[in-house]
N, C-alpha and C positions, 0 to 999 in steps of 0.2 A: 398174723404172724406165719409166713411160710415155712413149713417144716421140710419142703421137697429140696431146699438148697442143702447140697452137702456141708457137713460140718467144717471140712477143710476150707471151703469156700468163705465160711462165716469167718474163719480164723485169717484167711488172706485179706478179708476186708478190714479186719481189725487190727492186725499186726503186720509189720514190714520187718523181715529177717534178712533183707538183701536178696539178692538174686545171683543164681549160679551162672557161669560163664556162657552156658547154652541158652541162657534166659529162663530157666527154669525158676518160678519164685521160691524165694528161701523158705516160705513155710512148708513147701514139698519135701524140703531137704532135711528138715529138723526134726529127728526122731523124737525128742522129749515132747514135742507138741502133739504127738499121736495120743497121749494121755488126755490131753485137753481136748483135742478132737472127739475123743471117746466120751468124755464128760457133757460136752455140747450135744452131741448126737442122743446122749440119754435124757438130758434135761429139756430140750425142746419140745418133745411131745406133750410134756406135762405143763410147760409154760404156754404152749399154744392152747391146750385145753382150759387152763385158767383165764387166758386171754378171751375166750368166747363169751364169758360174762363181763368183760371191761374193754372200753375202747384202748386204742393203741396208745394214747398220750397216758392214759392212766397206768398201762402195763409198763411202759418205760420208766414212767416216774417210782413206781413199785420197784421194780428190778434195780434201778440206780440206787434207792434207798437201802434194798435188802443188801447190795453189793457193798456199800459203804459201811453198813452196820456189821456185817460179817467180817469184812477186813479189819475194822477196829477190834471186834471180838477176837479175832484170830493173831492179833498183834502186826498186821500186815498193811497198815494204814498207808505207810510210805509207798509199797508197792502198788498199791490200790489207785494211790493219788497218781502215779506216774502213769499208769495204764489210762485213768480217765483223761488226762492231759494229752496223752498220744491220741486216744479215740477222737476226742474233741477238736484236734487238728485234722484228722482224717475226714471227720464228719463235715468240717468246714471246706476242705478241700473238694470233697464229694458234692457239696452244695454249689460250689462255683463251676463245676462242670456240667455239661448237658447230659441228660440222661441218655441211655441207648435208644428209648422209644422216641427222643427228641431229635435225634439225629436224622436227616432224610437219607432213605436208602438210594443208592444208585444202580 
């Protein structure tokens, strides 16, 4: 897990809040997302440290299980379910597009 990617970039890849008229991604304009970005920035080093003992697949499955459990425990299962569906669609779209390193430079 790379922790050098800014938390707002992680949010941008996970949520779409629309784009401003100047093309600025919506996530950059949404002040409520600042708290979430702070939380992501605080959690990622601990997750990365734990991930050194486990492979990426195990880490993804563990975080998914923890997220689902916490959402149910916090009585926020509907919100988590919506986020999981949204992220699944984004991952499917990302999988269909070529990666930056697969596109030849001109």
